[in-house]
MIPAMI-481053 format. One line per 4 residues: number of its first residue (from 1); their letters; for each residue z negated, x, y of C-alpha. Coordinates in nm, 4 decimals. Example, Ala and Ser with C-alpha at 12.3 -4.5 7.8 and 13.67 -1.06 7.14 Angstrom:
<recs>
1> as> -0.7800,1.2300,-0.4500; -0.7140,1.3670,-0.1060
</recs>
This chain:
<recs>
1> mtke> 0.0041,0.0156,0.0096; 0.0944,0.1435,0.3340; -0.1782,0.1370,0.6181; 0.0331,-0.1596,0.8003
5> lkak> -0.0191,-0.3263,0.5411; -0.3428,-0.2229,0.4686; -0.4421,-0.2890,0.8575; -0.2236,-0.6361,0.8323
9> eark> -0.4923,-0.7319,0.5630; -0.7823,-0.6754,0.7360; -0.6920,-0.8530,1.0551; -0.5897,-1.1385,0.8474
13> llls> -0.9077,-1.1536,0.6906; -1.0680,-1.1209,1.0674; -0.8737,-1.3755,1.1856; -0.9251,-1.6145,0.9498
17> eyqg> -1.2823,-1.6237,0.9743; -1.4718,-1.6891,1.2545; -1.8077,-1.6544,1.1826; -1.9196,-1.3042,1.0702
21> vlst> -2.2931,-1.1199,0.9923; -2.3669,-0.8966,1.3121; -2.6460,-0.5879,1.2446; -2.8057,-0.4269,1.4967
25> lsvd> -3.0974,-0.1577,1.5098; -3.4354,-0.3135,1.5060; -3.6565,-0.2826,1.8174; -3.9345,-0.4405,1.6657
29> vegy> -3.8748,-0.2789,1.3304; -3.7430,0.0844,1.4068; -3.4859,0.2649,1.2097; -3.4404,-0.0559,1.0195
33> pfgs> -3.1267,-0.2634,1.0245; -3.0945,-0.6426,1.1826; -2.9083,-0.9326,1.0795; -2.7986,-1.2466,1.2392
37> vvpy> -2.5116,-1.4472,1.2219; -2.2371,-1.5072,1.5208; -1.9340,-1.6715,1.6005; -1.7138,-1.4925,1.7288
41> clnk> -1.3028,-1.4591,1.8247; -1.0337,-1.2026,1.9044; -0.9629,-1.0655,2.2573; -0.5702,-0.9476,2.3839
45> agkp> -0.6848,-0.6625,2.2791; -0.7332,-0.7672,1.9425; -1.1625,-0.7211,1.9548; -1.3945,-0.9643,1.8758
49> iili> -1.5788,-1.0946,2.1625; -1.9238,-1.2869,2.1371; -2.1539,-1.4888,2.3252; -2.5660,-1.4148,2.2858
53> ssia> -2.8815,-1.5000,2.5174; -3.0830,-1.2337,2.6080; -3.4142,-1.3692,2.4695; -3.2157,-1.3319,2.1008
57> qhtk> -3.3226,-1.0521,1.9120; -3.0004,-0.9077,1.8033; -2.9616,-0.9457,2.2180; -3.2714,-0.6596,2.2454
61> nils> -3.1496,-0.4701,1.9952; -2.7863,-0.4149,2.1273; -2.9856,-0.3335,2.4876; -3.1734,-0.0874,2.3447
65> nskv> -2.8711,0.0373,2.0942; -2.5187,-0.0233,2.1158; -2.4418,0.0254,1.7548; -2.3270,-0.2161,1.5678
69> slia> -2.1498,-0.3664,1.2770; -1.9559,-0.7086,1.2178; -1.9356,-0.8026,0.8764; -1.6836,-1.0963,0.7425
73> tegg> -1.6778,-1.2284,0.4171; -1.3387,-1.4524,0.2591; -1.4675,-1.7889,0.2275; -1.4606,-2.0336,-0.0771
77> addl> -1.5567,-1.7882,-0.3611; -1.7988,-1.8474,-0.5918; -1.8553,-1.4189,-0.6342; -1.8456,-1.2562,-0.2888
81> qtvg> -1.8083,-0.9492,-0.4826; -1.4802,-1.0624,-0.5762; -1.3034,-1.1813,-0.2574; -1.1997,-0.9697,0.0451
85> rity> -1.4600,-0.8876,0.3375; -1.4462,-0.6424,0.6188; -1.7056,-0.4661,0.8062; -1.5913,-0.3767,1.1727
89> iana> -1.7797,-0.1265,1.2653; -1.8355,-0.1010,1.6777; -2.0218,-0.0405,1.9986; -2.1183,-0.3405,2.1423
93> ekmd> -2.0925,-0.4037,2.5284; -2.1555,-0.6311,2.7614; -1.7948,-0.7679,2.9012; -1.7542,-0.8294,3.2921
97> ddqd> -1.5648,-1.0826,3.4244; -1.2848,-1.1072,3.1624; -1.2084,-1.4568,3.2221; -0.8771,-1.4374,2.9849
101> sikr> -1.1431,-1.3315,2.7128; -1.3957,-1.6108,2.7903; -1.1289,-1.8978,2.8443; -1.0155,-1.7955,2.4177
105> yyqy> -1.3915,-1.7969,2.3224; -1.4400,-2.1078,2.4775; -1.1215,-2.2404,2.3308; -1.2320,-2.1751,1.9879
109> fpqs> -1.5559,-2.2948,2.0836; -1.5839,-2.5783,2.3520; -1.9203,-2.7116,2.2801; -2.0668,-2.2873,2.3948
113> rdfh> -1.9634,-2.4236,2.7426; -2.2996,-2.5971,2.7633; -2.4863,-2.2843,2.6445; -2.5594,-2.1331,2.9948
117> kihd> -2.6916,-2.4260,3.1086; -2.9967,-2.3976,2.8285; -3.0637,-1.9906,2.7847; -2.9375,-1.6996,2.9820
121> fdff> -2.6373,-1.5954,2.7576; -2.3935,-1.3180,2.8057; -2.0243,-1.2235,2.6387; -2.0352,-0.8912,2.4499
125> llqp> -1.6946,-0.6634,2.3585; -1.6956,-0.4968,1.9888; -1.4890,-0.1867,2.0778; -1.4414,-0.0574,1.7109
129> vrir> -1.5229,0.2441,1.6170; -1.3980,0.2508,1.2457; -1.2916,-0.0502,1.0188; -1.4159,-0.0685,0.6626
133> figg> -1.1842,-0.2977,0.4398; -1.2185,-0.4145,0.0822; -0.9347,-0.6730,-0.0342; -1.0450,-0.7038,-0.3676
137> fgqi> -1.1190,-0.4658,-0.7396; -0.9392,-0.1397,-0.6159; -0.8620,-0.2200,-0.2870; -1.0766,-0.0655,-0.0114
141> ywle> -1.0210,0.1245,0.2605; -1.1223,0.2876,0.6030; -0.8713,0.1964,0.9076; -0.9240,0.4165,1.2191
145> kdef> -0.9323,0.2028,1.5150; -0.5520,0.2864,1.6027; -0.4291,0.1832,1.3026; -0.6216,-0.1620,1.2856
149> llan> -0.5835,-0.3015,1.6356; -0.2958,-0.5077,1.7061; -0.2856,-0.6858,2.0526; -0.1836,-1.0562,2.1360
153> pfsf> 0.1258,-1.0323,2.2998; 0.1020,-1.3291,2.4976; -0.1445,-1.3839,2.7856; -0.4374,-1.7060,2.7792
157> eeek> -0.2232,-1.9164,3.0166; 0.0805,-1.8694,2.7654; -0.0897,-1.9347,2.4797; -0.2754,-2.2162,2.5808
161> emid> 0.0588,-2.3480,2.7010; 0.1711,-2.3817,2.3607; -0.1418,-2.4954,2.2363; -0.1516,-2.7840,2.4887
165> hmnl> 0.1963,-2.8829,2.3925; 0.1569,-2.8899,2.0161; -0.2424,-3.0771,2.0512; -0.0130,-3.3353,2.2812
169> dhae> 0.3294,-3.3796,2.1791; 0.3264,-3.2108,1.8098; 0.0110,-3.3807,1.6530; 0.1523,-3.5276,1.3662
173> aikh> 0.2533,-3.1782,1.3102; -0.0555,-3.0231,1.2848; -0.1487,-3.2292,1.0607; 0.1601,-3.1856,0.8084
177> ycns> 0.0489,-2.7969,0.8293; -0.3487,-2.9203,0.7446; -0.1389,-3.1029,0.4354; 0.0317,-2.8416,0.3379
181> yeis> -0.2315,-2.5776,0.3548; -0.4870,-2.8572,0.2537; -0.6991,-2.8291,0.5302; -0.8767,-3.1513,0.5286
185> ytsk> -0.8916,-3.3875,0.8582; -1.0197,-3.7671,0.9272; -0.8811,-4.0022,1.1243; -1.1440,-4.0053,1.3540
189> kapv> -1.1136,-3.6301,1.4649; -0.7796,-3.5766,1.4520; -0.7218,-3.1297,1.3784; -0.5982,-2.9771,1.7013
193> mvgi> -0.4684,-2.6307,1.7428; -0.7197,-2.3863,1.8898; -0.5218,-2.0215,1.9034; -0.1904,-1.8478,1.8274
197> dseg> -0.0876,-1.4558,1.8113; 0.1602,-1.2571,1.6686; 0.0313,-1.2900,1.3597; -0.0163,-1.6873,1.3052
201> fnlc> -0.2079,-1.9636,1.4419; -0.5855,-2.1240,1.3855; -0.6399,-2.5177,1.4129; -0.9895,-2.6491,1.4232
205> sgek> -1.0552,-2.9919,1.1893; -1.4220,-3.1343,1.2670; -1.6370,-2.8484,1.3149; -1.4524,-2.5717,1.1246
209> iyri> -1.1210,-2.3319,1.2060; -0.8986,-2.2618,0.9899; -0.6221,-1.9943,1.0110; -0.2117,-2.0225,0.8622
213> nfse> -0.0300,-1.7468,0.8570; 0.3065,-1.6421,1.0137; 0.5394,-1.5459,0.7162; 0.6998,-1.2630,0.9837
217> pvvt> 0.5159,-1.1857,1.2970; 0.6105,-1.3223,1.6520; 0.6855,-1.1648,1.9870; 0.7805,-1.4816,2.2467
221> alev> 0.7116,-1.7926,2.2743; 1.0531,-1.9157,2.2173; 0.9828,-1.7146,1.8535; 0.7001,-1.9444,1.8238
225> rkvl> 0.8530,-2.2377,1.8429; 1.0884,-2.1440,1.5661; 0.8692,-2.0337,1.3235; 0.6254,-2.3804,1.3858
229> vema> 0.9132,-2.6283,1.3727; 1.0428,-2.4051,1.0404; 0.7081,-2.4724,0.9019; 0.6830,-2.8827,1.0612
233> ka> 1.0125,-2.8859,0.8370; 0.8778,-2.7481,0.4999
</recs>
């Protein structure tokens, strides 16, 4: 397997999941790792962003030592040791006013807009150091950050325009994608598209986010339209 294919498989897993275990170095129990669960999405550069409260233990740990790892595991398996998983080793840094990333996060997790009304929440960017990917038995690789990262070719405005168009004008096509990939939904809450990048798109059905990958990468809105039409006809 080439480096490019290894990196693609690792990205596919990180993009397919939207929550993982964040390990930080404990302040209260010095020298020991502290694990917690966090939702995440990727910014335009392909790096995970998280929204965490200032009163949370993992935030206190990060402010003391920025070294973290984020573990995402392929869902739906009876035996976790037989499925893919990725360990994203990184330095967590508090984000500046990156509106593109913030709007992307809220697109995936709209309920989090109200978090700031309850506690003091801040966005953190996970700057990659190295990535460990296990694709299954015998598929165990280290990936350097430059090998792994793939920027989203679309700005948030371009991405949102495509998402809004699909959700408003092509709701039946989205249901067709769900049916094709065995994604369940109800009549009370229709599935919606929440993200698009060069390698696929994400749908939200109920409270869960799902990933559907393109057969070939796309880099323009016209290419996205073409592949989505083809998938709707399949």
